[in-house]
C-alpha positions as CSV (number, residue, x, y, z in Angstrom):
1,M,84.0,115.1,102.5
2,I,87.4,115.1,101.7
3,R,89.7,118.2,103.1
4,I,92.7,119.2,101.8
5,Q,95.5,121.0,103.1
6,I,98.7,122.4,101.5
7,E,101.7,123.6,103.5
8,P,104.9,124.6,102.4
9,V,108.1,122.0,103.1
10,W,111.3,123.9,103.8
11,R,114.2,121.7,102.6
12,F,117.8,122.9,102.9
13,S,120.9,121.8,100.3
14,K,124.6,123.0,100.2
15,D,126.3,124.2,96.9
16,D,127.7,120.7,96.7
17,G,124.6,118.9,96.3
18,A,125.7,116.2,98.3
19,R,122.9,116.2,100.7
20,S,119.8,118.1,101.6
21,M,118.1,118.5,105.0
22,L,114.2,119.0,105.5
23,V,113.4,121.3,108.6
24,M,110.0,121.2,110.7
25,M,109.7,125.1,111.0
26,D,106.2,124.3,113.0
27,F,108.3,121.8,115.3
28,L,110.9,124.9,115.8
29,H,108.2,127.8,116.3
30,E,106.6,125.0,119.1
31,I,110.0,125.3,120.9
32,R,109.9,129.3,120.6
33,T,106.4,129.3,122.1
34,T,106.6,126.6,125.0
35,G,110.4,126.5,125.4
36,K,110.1,122.6,126.1
37,I,111.0,119.9,123.4
38,T,108.6,117.8,124.9
39,R,105.4,119.7,123.9
40,A,107.0,120.2,120.2
41,A,107.0,116.3,120.0
42,D,103.8,115.6,121.3
43,Q,102.9,118.2,118.9
44,A,104.9,116.5,116.3
45,A,103.3,113.0,117.3
46,M,107.4,111.8,117.7
47,S,109.1,110.6,120.4
48,Y,111.4,112.7,123.0
49,R,114.4,111.1,121.5
50,H,113.7,111.4,117.9
51,A,112.9,115.2,118.3
52,W,116.2,115.3,120.0
53,N,117.8,113.4,117.3
54,L,116.3,116.2,114.7
55,I,117.5,118.9,116.5
56,E,121.2,117.1,116.4
57,K,121.1,116.4,112.5
58,W,119.9,119.7,112.1
59,S,122.7,121.2,114.0
60,A,125.0,119.3,112.3
61,F,124.2,120.2,108.8
62,F,123.9,124.2,109.4
63,E,127.3,123.8,111.8
64,A,125.5,126.2,114.1
65,P,122.9,125.0,117.1
66,L,119.6,125.8,116.4
67,V,118.1,125.4,120.5
68,D,120.1,126.6,123.8
69,R,119.3,124.8,126.9
70,R,120.0,126.1,130.4
71,Q,119.4,125.1,133.7
72,G,116.0,126.3,135.4
73,R,115.2,128.1,132.2
74,G,114.1,125.6,129.8
75,T,114.9,125.3,126.0
76,T,115.4,128.5,123.9
77,L,116.2,129.1,120.2
78,T,119.3,129.8,119.1
79,P,119.8,133.3,116.7
80,L,119.7,130.9,114.1
81,G,116.7,129.2,115.3
82,E,114.8,132.5,115.9
83,K,115.9,133.7,112.0
84,L,114.4,129.9,110.8
85,V,111.0,130.4,112.4
86,W,110.9,134.0,111.4
87,A,111.6,132.8,107.9
88,G,108.8,130.2,108.1
89,Q,106.4,132.9,109.5
90,R,106.9,135.3,106.4
91,L,106.3,133.0,104.0
92,R,102.8,131.5,105.6
93,A,101.6,135.0,105.8
94,R,102.5,135.5,102.1
95,L,101.6,132.5,100.5
96,K,98.9,131.0,102.9
97,P,95.8,133.1,100.8
98,Q,97.0,131.5,97.6
99,L,97.6,127.6,99.2
100,D,93.6,128.2,100.7
101,N,92.5,129.2,97.3
102,L,94.4,125.8,95.5
103,S,93.1,123.5,98.3
104,Q,89.5,125.2,97.8
105,E,89.6,124.3,94.2
106,L,91.1,121.2,94.7
107,E,88.4,120.1,97.0
108,T,85.7,121.2,94.8
109,E,86.8,119.1,92.1
110,I,87.6,116.1,94.1
111,N,84.7,115.7,96.1
112,Q,82.3,116.4,93.1
113,L,83.6,112.9,91.8
114,L,83.4,110.8,95.0
115,P,79.8,109.0,95.6
116,H,77.5,110.6,97.9
117,G,79.7,113.7,98.1
118,P,78.3,116.8,100.3
119,S,76.6,120.2,98.7
120,I,79.2,122.3,97.5
121,I,78.7,125.9,97.9
122,R,81.1,128.1,95.8
123,V,81.8,131.5,97.4
124,H,83.9,134.1,95.9
125,A,84.2,137.2,98.2
126,S,86.6,140.0,98.7
127,H,88.7,139.3,102.1
128,G,87.2,140.2,105.4
129,F,86.8,138.5,108.5
130,A,83.3,138.0,108.6
131,V,83.7,136.2,104.9
132,A,86.1,133.5,107.0
133,K,83.6,133.6,109.7
134,L,80.7,132.7,107.5
135,R,82.9,129.8,106.1
136,E,83.3,128.6,109.4
137,M,79.8,128.1,110.0
138,L,79.1,127.0,106.9
139,S,81.9,123.9,107.7
140,C,80.0,123.1,110.8
141,E,77.1,121.7,108.6
142,P,77.9,117.9,107.9
143,E,76.0,117.8,104.5
144,I,77.8,121.3,102.7
145,G,80.9,122.0,101.5
146,V,82.4,125.4,101.3
147,D,84.6,126.6,97.8
148,L,85.7,130.1,99.6
149,R,88.0,132.0,96.9
150,Y,89.4,135.3,97.4
151,V,89.1,137.7,94.9
152,S,88.2,141.4,94.4
153,N,84.8,143.0,94.7
154,Q,84.3,143.1,90.3
155,T,85.7,139.8,90.2
156,S,82.9,138.5,92.2
157,L,80.2,139.6,90.7
158,A,81.7,138.8,87.4
159,S,82.1,135.2,88.8
160,L,78.6,135.5,89.7
161,A,76.8,136.5,86.9
162,R,79.1,133.6,84.9
163,G,77.7,131.0,87.1
164,E,80.9,130.5,88.7
165,C,79.8,130.9,92.1
166,D,76.4,130.8,94.2
167,L,77.8,133.8,96.9
168,A,79.4,136.7,95.9
169,G,81.1,138.6,98.4
170,M,81.8,142.5,98.2
171,H,82.5,145.7,100.3
172,L,80.3,148.5,100.2
173,P,80.9,152.3,101.9
174,Q,78.5,154.6,103.5
175,G,77.4,157.9,101.8
176,E,77.6,159.0,98.7
177,L,80.6,156.4,97.3
178,R,78.1,154.1,98.2
179,Q,75.7,155.0,96.2
180,R,78.5,155.4,92.9
181,S,79.7,151.7,94.1
182,I,75.8,150.3,93.7
183,A,75.9,151.7,90.4
184,A,78.8,150.3,89.1
185,C,77.8,146.9,90.4
186,K,74.4,146.6,89.0
187,G,75.8,146.0,85.3
188,W,76.7,142.3,86.8
189,L,73.0,141.6,89.2
190,S,69.8,140.3,87.6
191,P,66.6,141.5,89.5
192,T,65.2,138.1,88.4
193,Q,68.3,136.2,89.2
194,H,70.1,137.6,92.0
195,R,69.3,139.1,95.6
196,V,71.6,141.3,97.4
197,I,72.1,140.8,101.2
198,S,73.4,142.8,103.9
199,F,75.6,140.6,106.0
200,V,77.5,142.4,108.5
201,T,78.8,146.4,108.8
202,R,82.6,147.0,109.3
203,E,83.4,150.0,111.2
204,I,87.4,151.2,111.7
205,G,88.4,152.5,115.2
206,L,90.8,154.8,116.9
207,I,92.5,155.0,120.6
208,V,94.2,158.3,121.8
209,K,97.2,158.4,124.3
210,S,96.4,157.9,128.5
211,G,95.1,161.1,129.4
212,N,94.0,162.2,125.9
213,P,96.7,164.7,125.8
214,L,95.7,166.4,122.4
215,K,92.3,166.7,124.1
216,I,90.1,164.7,120.9
217,D,86.6,165.2,122.0
218,S,85.1,165.3,118.7
219,L,85.4,165.0,114.8
220,E,86.2,168.4,114.5
221,R,88.8,168.5,117.3
222,L,90.5,165.7,115.3
223,L,90.3,167.4,111.9
224,D,91.9,170.4,113.6
225,P,95.5,171.4,112.2
226,A,96.9,171.9,115.4
227,V,96.2,168.7,116.6
228,S,97.0,166.8,113.8
229,R,100.3,164.8,113.3
230,Y,100.4,166.1,109.7
231,P,99.8,169.5,110.0
232,L,98.8,170.4,106.3
233,P,96.6,173.2,105.4
234,W,94.8,171.4,103.2
235,L,94.0,167.7,105.1
236,P,90.8,168.9,106.8
237,V,89.2,169.3,104.0
238,Y,89.9,166.3,102.5
239,A,89.4,164.7,105.8
240,R,85.7,166.1,105.7
241,K,85.2,164.8,102.1
242,M,85.6,161.6,103.2
243,Q,84.0,161.8,105.8
244,D,80.8,162.9,103.5
245,M,81.8,160.2,100.9
246,F,81.6,157.2,104.4
247,G,78.3,158.7,105.8
248,G,79.6,160.2,109.1
249,D,82.3,159.2,110.8
250,P,84.4,156.4,109.6
251,F,86.4,155.7,113.3
252,P,84.6,154.6,116.0
253,Y,86.2,154.6,119.0
254,G,86.4,151.9,122.0
255,I,87.2,148.0,122.4
256,E,83.7,147.3,122.3
257,E,82.7,149.1,119.3
258,N,85.7,147.2,117.4
259,R,85.7,143.7,119.4
260,P,84.9,141.1,116.4
261,T,87.4,142.7,114.2
262,L,90.1,142.9,116.9
263,E,89.4,139.3,118.3
264,Q,89.7,137.8,114.5
265,F,92.7,139.7,114.3
266,M,94.2,138.0,117.5
267,R,92.8,134.8,116.4
268,Y,94.7,135.2,112.6
269,T,97.9,136.2,113.8
270,Y,98.4,133.3,116.6
271,E,97.2,131.0,113.9
272,Q,99.7,132.1,111.4
273,G,102.2,132.2,113.9
274,I,103.0,135.5,114.0
275,A,101.9,136.1,117.3
276,K,103.7,133.6,120.4
277,R,100.0,133.3,122.0
278,H,96.2,133.9,121.2
279,V,95.7,136.8,122.9
280,K,92.4,138.9,124.2
281,P,91.8,142.5,122.8
282,E,92.2,143.7,126.6
283,D,95.7,142.3,126.5
284,I,97.0,144.7,124.0
285,F,95.2,147.6,125.1
286,P,95.7,147.1,129.5
287,K,94.2,149.5,131.4
288,G,96.6,152.7,132.3
289,I,98.1,152.8,129.3
290,M,95.5,153.7,126.7
291,T,92.4,155.7,127.3
292,L,89.3,155.1,124.9
293,V,87.3,158.5,123.6
294,R,84.4,158.4,121.9
295,V,84.5,161.0,119.0
């Protein structure tokens, strides 16, 4: 199966248009993460000398250094280098979903024309960590290709009804709101052609400050205007309505209760270049800083 990966290219030019410069943002990001040009060069599959030549060319083009080398401190980025990495991370965060959808579409069209191409499972789903995990699992099968596109709940069902996808993923809340959502979905589904499968239950967690200074030990206490940071007289009423609509407490407490969501969040922030390293939930909630309280 042919895989397609689309990545943005950064090419800078000056007003006179006499020359332009191609800058490798991932290369700079690797220097920022490791503090070593050798690691960045290895990651980019180039020699150390070639890596230094690139850095010197970039610095000459911008008329300002991008890296700073100091004895015993390794290599760091200058403010200009940091700003370039920040711009690359921001662009990736905004464009990655659209580029992923486009690459999936092109993969499907091209692989269908190849001899002995794999079976393609077309998945249209609203965004979620479980959907991304499903794609990873299916991609491990050598004879199965996955065409995953992120769309809204209603769009995924419309695609399924029109035969544009094989699996449609959607979110359904708990409680009273769940029945309303199901009723809205029934118009797109046929009992003789479709089957609804419960895939995963997602929960949202809250963590309180160390020592639990507000003494939040129950959901009723959390809705108390004297405890809330937003002491509005009507807030508890609407909060209880939300609780009834979602069928109970929508905010489970604790790292373990939210570990799958936290681990996926940490992995995505690292892969998208937002975090410098891949951390675990325990790293962002160290002991002695946060206290877990079940409501």
